[in-house]
C-alpha positions in Angstrom: 14.4 -13.9 17.0 12.3 -15.8 19.5 8.8 -14.5 20.0 7.4 -15.2 23.4 3.6 -15.2 22.9 1.2 -12.5 21.9 2.3 -10.1 24.6 5.4 -9.5 22.5 3.2 -7.7 20.0 1.7 -4.2 20.1 -1.4 -3.4 18.0 -1.7 0.2 16.7 -5.3 0.8 16.0 -6.4 3.6 13.6 -10.0 4.3 14.8 -10.8 6.3 11.6 -10.0 3.4 9.2 -12.5 1.2 7.6 -16.3 0.9 7.5 -18.3 1.2 10.7 -19.2 -2.5 11.2 -15.6 -3.7 10.7 -14.3 -1.0 13.0 -16.7 -1.9 15.7 -16.1 -5.7 15.5 -12.3 -5.3 15.6 -12.4 -2.7 18.3 -14.6 -4.9 20.5 -12.5 -8.0 19.8 -9.3 -6.1 20.8 -11.0 -5.1 24.1 -12.2 -8.6 24.7 -8.7 -9.9 24.3 -7.0 -7.2 26.4 -5.4 -9.8 28.6 -3.9 -11.6 25.6 -2.4 -8.6 23.7 -1.4 -5.0 24.0 -3.0 -2.3 21.9 -3.7 1.4 21.7 -5.7 3.8 19.6 -3.6 6.2 17.5 -5.2 9.5 16.5 -2.3 10.6 14.2 0.8 9.5 12.5 2.9 11.5 14.9 1.3 9.7 17.9 1.9 6.3 16.3 5.6 7.2 15.8 6.0 8.4 19.3 4.3 5.4 20.9 6.4 2.9 18.8 9.6 4.7 19.8 8.6 4.6 23.5 7.7 0.9 23.2 10.4 -0.2 20.9 12.4 -2.4 23.3 9.3 -4.0 24.8 7.9 -5.6 21.7 9.1 -7.7 18.8 6.1 -7.2 16.5 4.1 -4.0 15.8 0.7 -4.7 14.2 -0.9 -1.9 12.1 -4.7 -2.2 12.5 -6.0 0.0 9.7 -5.7 0.7 6.0 -2.6 1.0 3.8 -1.8 4.4 5.1 -1.7 3.1 8.7 0.5 0.3 7.6 2.9 2.7 5.9 3.1 4.9 9.0 3.9 2.0 11.3 6.3 0.4 8.8 8.3 3.7 8.5 9.4 3.3 12.1 10.5 -0.3 11.6 12.6 -0.1 8.4 16.1 -1.3 8.8 15.5 -2.7 12.3 15.0 -6.2 13.6 11.4 -5.5 14.5 8.5 -7.2 12.6 5.5 -5.6 10.9 2.1 -7.2 11.2 -1.2 -6.1 9.7 -4.8 -6.3 10.8 -6.5 -4.9 7.6 -9.4 -2.5 8.2 -9.1 -0.2 5.1 -11.1 0.1 1.9 -8.5 -1.6 -0.3 -6.0 -3.3 1.9 -3.7 -4.0 -1.1 -0.5 -4.6 0.9 -2.3 -6.8 3.5 -3.9 -8.9 0.7 -0.6 -9.4 -1.0 1.1 -10.5 2.2 -1.7 -12.8 3.3 -3.1 -10.8 6.2 -6.8 -11.4 7.0 -9.3 -9.6 9.2 -9.2 -12.4 11.8 -7.5 -11.7 15.1 -7.4 -15.3 16.2 -5.6 -16.4 13.0 -3.2 -13.4 13.4 -2.4 -14.3 17.0 -1.5 -17.8 15.9 0.8 -16.4 13.3 2.3 -14.1 16.0 2.9 -17.2 18.2 4.9 -18.8 15.5 6.9 -15.6 14.8 7.9 -16.6 11.2 9.0 -13.6 9.1 10.2 -12.6 5.7 12.1 -9.5 4.4 10.6 -7.2 1.7 11.8 -4.3 -0.4 10.8 -0.7 0.3 10.4 2.0 -2.5 11.3 5.6 -1.8 9.3 8.4 -3.5 11.7 11.3 -2.8 12.0 10.8 1.0 8.6 9.1 1.4 8.2 5.4 2.0 6.1 3.3 -0.3 5.3 -0.4 0.5 2.6 -1.2 -2.0 1.9 1.1 -5.0 2.2 4.8 -5.8 1.4 6.8 -8.8 0.0 9.7 -10.7 -3.1 10.0 -13.0 -6.5 8.3 -12.4 -5.6 6.4 -9.2 -4.0 9.5 -7.6 -7.0 11.7 -8.6 -9.3 9.1 -7.0 -7.1 9.1 -3.8 -7.4 12.8 -3.5 -11.2 12.7 -4.1 -11.7 9.7 -1.8 -9.8 11.5 1.0 -12.5 14.2 1.1 -15.4 11.7 1.5 -17.0 11.1 4.9 -18.0 7.5 3.9 -15.6 4.6 3.3 -15.9 1.2 1.7 -15.7 -0.5 -1.7 -18.8 1.1 -3.2 -17.8 4.6 -2.2 -14.5 4.0 -3.9 -16.2 2.7 -7.1 -18.4 5.9 -7.2 -15.4 8.2 -6.8 -13.5 6.3 -9.4 -16.3 6.6 -11.9 -16.6 10.3 -11.4 -12.9 10.9 -11.9 -12.8 8.6 -15.0 -15.6 10.6 -16.7 -13.6 13.8 -16.2 -10.2 12.2 -16.9 -7.7 13.9 -19.2 -4.2 12.6 -20.0 -1.2 13.6 -17.9 2.2 14.3 -19.6 5.0 12.5 -17.8 8.7 12.2 -18.6 10.3 9.0 -17.3 14.1 9.0 -16.9 15.8 5.8 -15.8 19.5 6.0 -14.9 21.6 5.1 -17.9 18.7 4.8 -20.3 17.0 7.0 -22.8 14.1 9.0 -21.3 10.5 8.4 -22.2 7.9 11.1 -22.6 4.2 9.9 -22.6 0.7 11.2 -22.3 -0.9 8.9 -19.8 -4.2 8.1 -18.1 -2.2 6.6 -15.3 1.3 5.8 -14.2 1.8 3.3 -11.3 4.9 2.6 -9.4 4.5 -0.9 -7.9 6.2 -3.0 -5.2 3.3 -5.5 -5.2 0.7 -6.6 -7.7 -2.4 -4.8 -6.7 -4.1 -1.5 -5.7 -6.3 -3.4 -3.3 -9.6 -5.3 -3.6 -7.7 -7.7 -5.9 -7.3 -5.1 -8.7 -4.0 -6.4 -10.2 -2.3 -3.4 -11.8 1.2 -5.1 -11.9 0.6 -8.9 -12.0 4.3 -9.8 -12.1 5.5 -7.5 -9.2 6.9 -9.0 -6.1 7.8 -7.2 -2.9 11.1 -9.1 -2.5 12.7 -9.1 -5.9 14.7 -5.8 -5.6 12.9 -4.4 -8.7 10.5 -1.5 -9.3 7.6 -2.2 -11.6 6.3 0.7 -13.5 2.9 0.5 -15.3 2.1 3.0 -18.1 -1.6 3.2 -19.1 -2.0 5.2 -22.3 -5.2 7.1 -23.2 -7.8 4.7 -24.5 -11.4 5.1 -25.8 -13.5 5.4 -22.7 -16.0 2.9 -24.0 -13.3 0.3 -23.5 -13.3 1.0 -19.7 -15.4 -2.2 -18.9 -12.8 -4.4 -20.7 -9.9 -2.6 -19.0 -11.5 -3.1 -15.6 -12.2 -6.8 -16.4 -8.5 -7.3 -17.3 -7.5 -5.3 -14.2 -9.3 -7.7 -11.8 -8.3 -10.8 -13.8 -4.7 -9.8 -13.7 -4.4 -9.8 -17.5 -3.8 -6.1 -18.3 -0.6 -7.1 -20.1 -2.9 -8.2 -22.9 -4.0 -4.6 -23.6 -2.2 -2.6 -26.2 -2.8 0.5 -24.1 -0.7 -0.8 -21.2 3.1 -1.0 -21.0 5.3 -2.4 -18.3 8.8 -1.4 -17.3 11.1 -3.0 -14.7 14.2 -1.6 -13.2 16.4 -1.7 -10.1 17.8 1.8 -10.9 16.7 5.2 -9.8 13.8 6.7 -11.8 13.2 10.4 -12.2 9.6 11.5 -13.1 9.0 15.0 -14.5 5.5 16.3 -14.7 3.5 19.5 -14.0 0.8 17.5 -12.2 1.3 17.7 -8.4 -1.4 15.2 -7.3 0.2 11.9 -6.5 -0.7 9.1 -4.1 1.5 6.8 -2.0 -0.1 3.6 -0.8 -3.5 5.2 -1.5 -2.8 8.3 0.6 -3.0 11.6 -1.4 0.2 13.7 -1.5 1.2 16.7 -3.5 4.7 16.8 -5.0 6.2 19.6 -7.0 9.4 19.4 -9.1 11.2 16.2 -10.1 10.2 13.0 -8.4 12.9 10.5 -7.5 11.9 6.8 -7.2 14.4 4.2 -5.8 14.2 0.8 -4.2 16.0 -0.6 -1.2 15.9 -4.4 -1.2 14.7 -6.5 1.8 15.0 -3.8 4.4 11.7 -4.4 6.2 10.8 -7.5 8.2 7.1 -8.7 7.9 5.2 -11.3 9.8 4.7 -14.4 7.7 1.1 -15.6 7.9 -0.4 -19.0 7.1 -2.0 -17.4 4.0 1.2 -15.9 2.6 2.1 -17.2 -0.9 5.5 -15.5 -1.3 
């Protein structure tokens, strides 16, 4: 595909994403560059989907300007097509953006768009919902549900919500059934389904995960004495959780069925409620993503 300059890209801006200074700076920068690029403010997932469909033949690259939830909503419209996903990260965690080398720098992103290099990545399906980065149940899903209710955003708001949920945390019973293998039943503090390595903010829950290997990484965190939380957090940000006896890793390219009475899940940091069995599967290299100069894949 030949990309003919920045005008072949459409920026979809989520005005609700991110902390106020970042939102303001990016919004003003987009306005200032209105002669170089095309953008619009999306007030809902439905509006994003409609605008992308209307503009589908006019653009080669669709840039999600927001957090992981915004990225997922834009990507959902591009899966299985020859269109390319770009990201201008504005969220609190920006896990997917960090893994694919996207930075909050419009000038750098426009240079990447001019080059038009791309790579293909896998997409995980949670029942019929798309997951690009990580999904799960337990502590991180409880945090996602609590964080969604806050009026403030940013790293420290996230830390505060995580601490509150951890203090109240009780194990969740989950049965994990992988096709053709014996099922596993565990009491867990957290279960993460990973397509990339991190939650966001360089918290590496699945250090060996890659978004282009055709494999689902599953991380099981067993209940641990809460006084060990600082050590667990240290290993999380160092990418060395595998050294903990409370953490187990599974890898599979097969369909996984999760059974639990807990309904609170998250997908790419967005809170969702799921009742009944949860089907997890992966489709290899079905989404094209803009390759940035910082991409290490």
